[in-house]
N, C-alpha and C positions, 0 to 999 in steps of 0.2 A: 304187586299192588295189594294193599290191605283191603279185604272184603268190606262191603258196606255194613257198618255196625252203628247202633245207636250211640249217642255221646256217652251214656253211662257204661255201655259195654267197652267202648274205647278206653275209658278211664279204668275199668276193671283190668283190661289187658296191660295197660301201663303200670298199674299198681301190682299186678301179678308178677311182672318182671323184676320187681324189687327183691322179693324173697321167695318167690314160687309158693307162697302160702295163699291158697285160694280163699279161705275164710277171711283172713285179714285183708286181702285185696278187695274182697267184696265190701267189707266194712269201710275201707278207705275210699272206695268208689261210691259210697252213699247208700248201699243196701243195708237193710235192718240187721243189727248185730244178732238178734234172735234167730234169724233164718239164714245168716251169712254162709254157714257151712253147706247147707242144702242148695242155696242159690249158686254158690261157687261150683259145686258139682254139676249142677244143671248147665251153667255157662260153659264149663270146660268140656262138656259133651257136645256142644254146638259146633258144627263143622266150621262155620265162619269165625268163631272165636278161636278155635284151634289153629286155623290158618293165620289169623292175625298174630297169635302168640308166636308161631313158628317164624313168620316173616320178621317180626320185631326182634326175635332172638338172633336171626341171621344178620340183620342190619347191625345189631350191637356187636356181634362177633366181627363183622367186617370193619366196623368203625374202630374197635379197640384192638383188633388183631389178637385177641385172647380166646383160646378154645378151652374146652374141658381138659383135653390132653395136656395143654400148656400148664394149666393150673395144677394138675396132678403131678406132672413131671417136676415142677418147681417145688411143690410140697415135699415130694420124695427127696429131692436134692437137699432141701433145708433140713429135713429130718436126719438124713445120713450125715450131713455136716455137723449137726448138733450131737449126734451119737459119737462122732469121732473126737469131739472135744473132751 
């Protein structure tokens, strides 16, 4: 269960999952572009936000059945195939 977060923090978590860029996620979530980097660092230090990010990543992994290992293995296979050509 995702910990209780404000709607803005929930939006930050959703935006953060797009590209794992905290500053850009903060901007897309509605925080000031001037302070987005600092705000993102503050948010990512909050235990509830960390837990929400972890849970959302786990749900995405279960839904897509794609892990970091899967991505790296497929990238390696594609590179080896391209080198063999």
